[in-house]
A tleap script that builds the chain and sets N, CA, C and O, in Angstrom:
source leaprc.protein.ff14SB
mol = sequence {
  NMET GLU ASP ALA ASP LEU GLN ALA LEU THR
  ALA LYS LEU GLU LEU LEU ILE GLN ARG VAL
  GLU ARG LEU LYS ALA GLN ASN ARG LEU LEU
  LEU GLU SER GLU GLN ALA TRP ARG GLU GLU
  ARG ALA HIE LEU ILE GLU LYS ASN GLU ILE
  ALA ARG HIE LYS VAL GLU SER MET ILE SER
  ARG LEU LYS ALA LEU GLU GLN ASP CSER
}
set mol.1.N position { 62.275 -51.938 -15.787 }
set mol.1.CA position { 63.476 -52.316 -15.069 }
set mol.1.C position { 64.445 -52.938 -16.071 }
set mol.1.O position { 64.063 -53.767 -16.897 }
set mol.2.N position { 65.667 -52.533 -15.981 }
set mol.2.CA position { 66.667 -53.064 -16.911 }
set mol.2.C position { 67.069 -54.468 -16.505 }
set mol.2.O position { 66.863 -54.890 -15.367 }
set mol.3.N position { 67.646 -55.181 -17.458 }
set mol.3.CA position { 68.064 -56.558 -17.227 }
set mol.3.C position { 69.118 -56.639 -16.123 }
set mol.3.O position { 69.095 -57.569 -15.317 }
set mol.4.N position { 70.034 -55.682 -16.077 }
set mol.4.CA position { 71.074 -55.666 -15.053 }
set mol.4.C position { 70.452 -55.446 -13.672 }
set mol.4.O position { 70.850 -56.082 -12.695 }
set mol.5.N position { 69.471 -54.540 -13.600 }
set mol.5.CA position { 68.778 -54.294 -12.328 }
set mol.5.C position { 68.034 -55.537 -11.857 }
set mol.5.O position { 68.040 -55.864 -10.670 }
set mol.6.N position { 67.400 -56.218 -12.788 }
set mol.6.CA position { 66.652 -57.426 -12.472 }
set mol.6.C position { 67.599 -58.527 -11.982 }
set mol.6.O position { 67.287 -59.249 -11.034 }
set mol.7.N position { 68.744 -58.643 -12.632 }
set mol.7.CA position { 69.727 -59.647 -12.209 }
set mol.7.C position { 70.282 -59.318 -10.820 }
set mol.7.O position { 70.487 -60.218 -10.006 }
set mol.8.N position { 70.521 -58.047 -10.552 }
set mol.8.CA position { 71.032 -57.629 -9.243 }
set mol.8.C position { 69.992 -57.911 -8.157 }
set mol.8.O position { 70.322 -58.388 -7.071 }
set mol.9.N position { 68.735 -57.608 -8.472 }
set mol.9.CA position { 67.657 -57.864 -7.518 }
set mol.9.C position { 67.506 -59.362 -7.266 }
set mol.9.O position { 67.308 -59.787 -6.128 }
set mol.10.N position { 67.598 -60.148 -8.316 }
set mol.10.CA position { 67.506 -61.606 -8.191 }
set mol.10.C position { 68.648 -62.138 -7.331 }
set mol.10.O position { 68.432 -62.998 -6.477 }
set mol.11.N position { 69.844 -61.640 -7.546 }
set mol.11.CA position { 70.997 -62.070 -6.753 }
set mol.11.C position { 70.804 -61.713 -5.279 }
set mol.11.O position { 71.107 -62.517 -4.398 }
set mol.12.N position { 70.301 -60.511 -5.015 }
set mol.12.CA position { 70.058 -60.083 -3.644 }
set mol.12.C position { 68.991 -60.948 -2.981 }
set mol.12.O position { 69.114 -61.313 -1.812 }
set mol.13.N position { 67.949 -61.270 -3.735 }
set mol.13.CA position { 66.897 -62.127 -3.193 }
set mol.13.C position { 67.423 -63.522 -2.885 }
set mol.13.O position { 67.056 -64.113 -1.870 }
set mol.14.N position { 68.275 -64.048 -3.748 }
set mol.14.CA position { 68.847 -65.369 -3.506 }
set mol.14.C position { 69.723 -65.363 -2.260 }
set mol.14.O position { 69.702 -66.311 -1.475 }
set mol.15.N position { 70.495 -64.290 -2.081 }
set mol.15.CA position { 71.309 -64.159 -0.869 }
set mol.15.C position { 70.431 -64.081 0.375 }
set mol.15.O position { 70.731 -64.682 1.406 }
set mol.16.N position { 69.346 -63.332 0.256 }
set mol.16.CA position { 68.418 -63.198 1.381 }
set mol.16.C position { 67.782 -64.545 1.716 }
set mol.16.O position { 67.659 -64.892 2.891 }
set mol.17.N position { 67.382 -65.293 0.720 }
set mol.17.CA position { 66.795 -66.621 0.935 }
set mol.17.C position { 67.812 -67.539 1.603 }
set mol.17.O position { 67.467 -68.281 2.523 }
set mol.18.N position { 69.061 -67.496 1.146 }
set mol.18.CA position { 70.109 -68.320 1.760 }
set mol.18.C position { 70.306 -67.932 3.226 }
set mol.18.O position { 70.460 -68.793 4.092 }
set mol.19.N position { 70.299 -66.638 3.488 }
set mol.19.CA position { 70.478 -66.164 4.857 }
set mol.19.C position { 69.324 -66.623 5.750 }
set mol.19.O position { 69.539 -67.031 6.891 }
set mol.20.N position { 68.109 -66.553 5.228 }
set mol.20.CA position { 66.941 -66.993 5.987 }
set mol.20.C position { 67.048 -68.488 6.289 }
set mol.20.O position { 66.772 -68.916 7.410 }
set mol.21.N position { 67.443 -69.273 5.305 }
set mol.21.CA position { 67.595 -70.714 5.517 }
set mol.21.C position { 68.678 -71.009 6.550 }
set mol.21.O position { 68.514 -71.897 7.387 }
set mol.22.N position { 69.784 -70.269 6.494 }
set mol.22.CA position { 70.862 -70.437 7.458 }
set mol.22.C position { 70.378 -70.080 8.870 }
set mol.22.O position { 70.693 -70.774 9.837 }
set mol.23.N position { 69.612 -68.992 8.974 }
set mol.23.CA position { 69.083 -68.585 10.273 }
set mol.23.C position { 68.081 -69.600 10.810 }
set mol.23.O position { 68.042 -69.856 12.014 }
set mol.24.N position { 67.272 -70.178 9.928 }
set mol.24.CA position { 66.343 -71.215 10.356 }
set mol.24.C position { 67.096 -72.416 10.912 }
set mol.24.O position { 66.715 -72.978 11.939 }
set mol.25.N position { 68.168 -72.805 10.226 }
set mol.25.CA position { 68.976 -73.945 10.682 }
set mol.25.C position { 69.624 -73.626 12.032 }
set mol.25.O position { 69.636 -74.469 12.930 }
set mol.26.N position { 70.153 -72.431 12.175 }
set mol.26.CA position { 70.773 -72.022 13.449 }
set mol.26.C position { 69.740 -72.012 14.567 }
set mol.26.O position { 70.015 -72.451 15.683 }
set mol.27.N position { 68.560 -71.513 14.261 }
set mol.27.CA position { 67.491 -71.456 15.252 }
set mol.27.C position { 67.092 -72.860 15.686 }
set mol.27.O position { 66.864 -73.108 16.871 }
set mol.28.N position { 67.008 -73.769 14.737 }
set mol.28.CA position { 66.663 -75.160 15.047 }
set mol.28.C position { 67.727 -75.772 15.975 }
set mol.28.O position { 67.401 -76.456 16.945 }
set mol.29.N position { 69.000 -75.512 15.655 }
set mol.29.CA position { 70.087 -76.019 16.503 }
set mol.29.C position { 70.036 -75.407 17.905 }
set mol.29.O position { 70.254 -76.101 18.898 }
set mol.30.N position { 69.752 -74.124 17.980 }
set mol.30.CA position { 69.653 -73.469 19.284 }
set mol.30.C position { 68.497 -74.028 20.106 }
set mol.30.O position { 68.626 -74.219 21.316 }
set mol.31.N position { 67.376 -74.289 19.454 }
set mol.31.CA position { 66.236 -74.855 20.170 }
set mol.31.C position { 66.548 -76.258 20.669 }
set mol.31.O position { 66.168 -76.624 21.782 }
set mol.32.N position { 67.239 -77.046 19.848 }
set mol.32.CA position { 67.637 -78.388 20.271 }
set mol.32.C position { 68.617 -78.314 21.445 }
set mol.32.O position { 68.525 -79.087 22.398 }
set mol.33.N position { 69.543 -77.381 21.357 }
set mol.33.CA position { 70.520 -77.190 22.433 }
set mol.33.C position { 69.820 -76.762 23.718 }
set mol.33.O position { 70.137 -77.251 24.802 }
set mol.34.N position { 68.874 -75.852 23.586 }
set mol.34.CA position { 68.127 -75.389 24.761 }
set mol.34.C position { 67.384 -76.561 25.402 }
set mol.34.O position { 67.392 -76.713 26.623 }
set mol.35.N position { 66.751 -77.376 24.585 }
set mol.35.CA position { 66.025 -78.526 25.114 }
set mol.35.C position { 66.975 -79.470 25.853 }
set mol.35.O position { 66.637 -79.999 26.913 }
set mol.36.N position { 68.159 -79.674 25.288 }
set mol.36.CA position { 69.141 -80.569 25.910 }
set mol.36.C position { 69.593 -80.024 27.260 }
set mol.36.O position { 69.672 -80.778 28.230 }
set mol.37.N position { 69.893 -78.718 27.341 }
set mol.37.CA position { 70.354 -78.204 28.641 }
set mol.37.C position { 69.221 -78.126 29.642 }
set mol.37.O position { 69.458 -78.230 30.845 }
set mol.38.N position { 67.987 -77.944 29.173 }
set mol.38.CA position { 66.855 -77.971 30.099 }
set mol.38.C position { 66.689 -79.364 30.707 }
set mol.38.O position { 66.431 -79.508 31.902 }
set mol.39.N position { 66.841 -80.386 29.859 }
set mol.39.CA position { 66.750 -81.762 30.352 }
set mol.39.C position { 67.886 -82.065 31.316 }
set mol.39.O position { 67.679 -82.694 32.354 }
set mol.40.N position { 69.097 -81.611 30.966 }
set mol.40.CA position { 70.244 -81.822 31.855 }
set mol.40.C position { 70.025 -81.109 33.188 }
set mol.40.O position { 70.324 -81.657 34.249 }
set mol.41.N position { 69.508 -79.901 33.126 }
set mol.41.CA position { 69.243 -79.125 34.348 }
set mol.41.C position { 68.230 -79.859 35.228 }
set mol.41.O position { 68.418 -79.962 36.440 }
set mol.42.N position { 67.166 -80.363 34.624 }
set mol.42.CA position { 66.152 -81.096 35.380 }
set mol.42.C position { 66.772 -82.336 36.033 }
set mol.42.O position { 66.481 -82.657 37.186 }
set mol.43.N position { 67.623 -83.020 35.282 }
set mol.43.CA position { 68.286 -84.214 35.802 }
set mol.43.C position { 69.195 -83.846 36.979 }
set mol.43.O position { 69.215 -84.544 37.993 }
set mol.44.N position { 69.940 -82.756 36.842 }
set mol.44.CA position { 70.834 -82.328 37.925 }
set mol.44.C position { 70.051 -81.891 39.158 }
set mol.44.O position { 70.470 -82.153 40.285 }
set mol.45.N position { 68.931 -81.235 38.950 }
set mol.45.CA position { 68.084 -80.832 40.081 }
set mol.45.C position { 67.580 -82.078 40.807 }
set mol.45.O position { 67.559 -82.125 42.037 }
set mol.46.N position { 67.178 -83.079 40.038 }
set mol.46.CA position { 66.698 -84.327 40.630 }
set mol.46.C position { 67.809 -85.018 41.432 }
set mol.46.O position { 67.584 -85.484 42.549 }
set mol.47.N position { 69.013 -85.075 40.840 }
set mol.47.CA position { 70.142 -85.683 41.552 }
set mol.47.C position { 70.465 -84.911 42.822 }
set mol.47.O position { 70.783 -85.506 43.852 }
set mol.48.N position { 70.386 -83.600 42.752 }
set mol.48.CA position { 70.648 -82.756 43.911 }
set mol.48.C position { 69.630 -83.032 45.022 }
set mol.48.O position { 69.993 -83.101 46.196 }
set mol.49.N position { 68.378 -83.187 44.655 }
set mol.49.CA position { 67.336 -83.484 45.640 }
set mol.49.C position { 67.581 -84.840 46.297 }
set mol.49.O position { 67.435 -84.980 47.511 }
set mol.50.N position { 67.949 -85.824 45.505 }
set mol.50.CA position { 68.243 -87.158 46.044 }
set mol.50.C position { 69.409 -87.074 47.029 }
set mol.50.O position { 69.350 -87.643 48.119 }
set mol.51.N position { 70.462 -86.365 46.641 }
set mol.51.CA position { 71.626 -86.213 47.517 }
set mol.51.C position { 71.243 -85.478 48.799 }
set mol.51.O position { 71.695 -85.847 49.883 }
set mol.52.N position { 70.425 -84.456 48.683 }
set mol.52.CA position { 70.001 -83.688 49.861 }
set mol.52.C position { 69.226 -84.583 50.823 }
set mol.52.O position { 69.443 -84.529 52.034 }
set mol.53.N position { 68.332 -85.396 50.293 }
set mol.53.CA position { 67.565 -86.308 51.151 }
set mol.53.C position { 68.477 -87.327 51.835 }
set mol.53.O position { 68.290 -87.649 53.008 }
set mol.54.N position { 69.463 -87.830 51.092 }
set mol.54.CA position { 70.401 -88.787 51.688 }
set mol.54.C position { 71.191 -88.145 52.819 }
set mol.54.O position { 71.376 -88.751 53.875 }
set mol.55.N position { 71.653 -86.930 52.601 }
set mol.55.CA position { 72.423 -86.219 53.639 }
set mol.55.C position { 71.542 -85.955 54.852 }
set mol.55.O position { 71.977 -86.147 55.988 }
set mol.56.N position { 70.315 -85.519 54.623 }
set mol.56.CA position { 69.399 -85.274 55.741 }
set mol.56.C position { 69.146 -86.564 56.516 }
set mol.56.O position { 69.077 -86.550 57.745 }
set mol.57.N position { 69.008 -87.672 55.803 }
set mol.57.CA position { 68.797 -88.966 56.451 }
set mol.57.C position { 70.011 -89.357 57.290 }
set mol.57.O position { 69.872 -89.833 58.417 }
set mol.58.N position { 71.204 -89.151 56.728 }
set mol.58.CA position { 72.425 -89.473 57.480 }
set mol.58.C position { 72.536 -88.614 58.732 }
set mol.58.O position { 72.912 -89.110 59.794 }
set mol.59.N position { 72.216 -87.353 58.617 }
set mol.59.CA position { 72.272 -86.452 59.770 }
set mol.59.C position { 71.299 -86.924 60.838 }
set mol.59.O position { 71.632 -86.935 62.023 }
set mol.60.N position { 70.107 -87.310 60.427 }
set mol.60.CA position { 69.119 -87.805 61.390 }
set mol.60.C position { 69.617 -89.058 62.091 }
set mol.60.O position { 69.467 -89.197 63.305 }
set mol.61.N position { 70.214 -89.976 61.322 }
set mol.61.CA position { 70.729 -91.206 61.927 }
set mol.61.C position { 71.884 -90.906 62.890 }
set mol.61.O position { 71.984 -91.500 63.963 }
set mol.62.N position { 72.743 -89.982 62.490 }
set mol.62.CA position { 73.850 -89.610 63.377 }
set mol.62.C position { 73.337 -88.989 64.679 }
set mol.62.O position { 73.862 -89.272 65.756 }
set mol.63.N position { 72.317 -88.148 64.573 }
set mol.63.CA position { 71.737 -87.534 65.774 }
set mol.63.C position { 71.117 -88.606 66.659 }
set mol.63.O position { 71.229 -88.550 67.884 }
set mol.64.N position { 70.463 -89.580 66.036 }
set mol.64.CA position { 69.860 -90.674 66.807 }
set mol.64.C position { 70.924 -91.486 67.512 }
set mol.64.O position { 70.759 -91.855 68.675 }
set mol.65.N position { 72.019 -91.770 66.816 }
set mol.65.CA position { 73.131 -92.512 67.429 }
set mol.65.C position { 73.748 -91.724 68.582 }
set mol.65.O position { 74.123 -92.283 69.613 }
set mol.66.N position { 73.842 -90.420 68.379 }
set mol.66.CA position { 74.436 -89.563 69.393 }
set mol.66.C position { 73.558 -89.555 70.653 }
set mol.66.O position { 74.075 -89.541 71.770 }
set mol.67.N position { 72.256 -89.563 70.474 }
set mol.67.CA position { 71.333 -89.558 71.617 }
set mol.67.C position { 71.352 -90.901 72.343 }
set mol.67.O position { 71.164 -90.960 73.558 }
set mol.68.N position { 71.583 -91.990 71.582 }
set mol.68.CA position { 71.634 -93.315 72.186 }
set mol.68.C position { 72.909 -93.527 73.013 }
set mol.68.O position { 72.950 -94.387 73.893 }
set mol.69.N position { 73.925 -92.751 72.727 }
set mol.69.CA position { 75.205 -92.924 73.432 }
set mol.69.C position { 75.190 -92.387 74.829 }
set mol.69.O position { 76.198 -92.467 75.532 }
savepdb mol mol.pdb
quit
């Protein structure tokens, strides 16, 4: 292999290594982002359940008041 070919191959390998490192960093950020939105989703589901129970409770109390009238 000629010196120029070896240098070209080395340059290509260095670019490939840089690309792999960049993709690893992007993947890490995406995984962190996914974890964050999963946690947010769980929190919103929990808040939604709490609100639903409160509304159901209010409806029950209103029905009870209506029957007492």
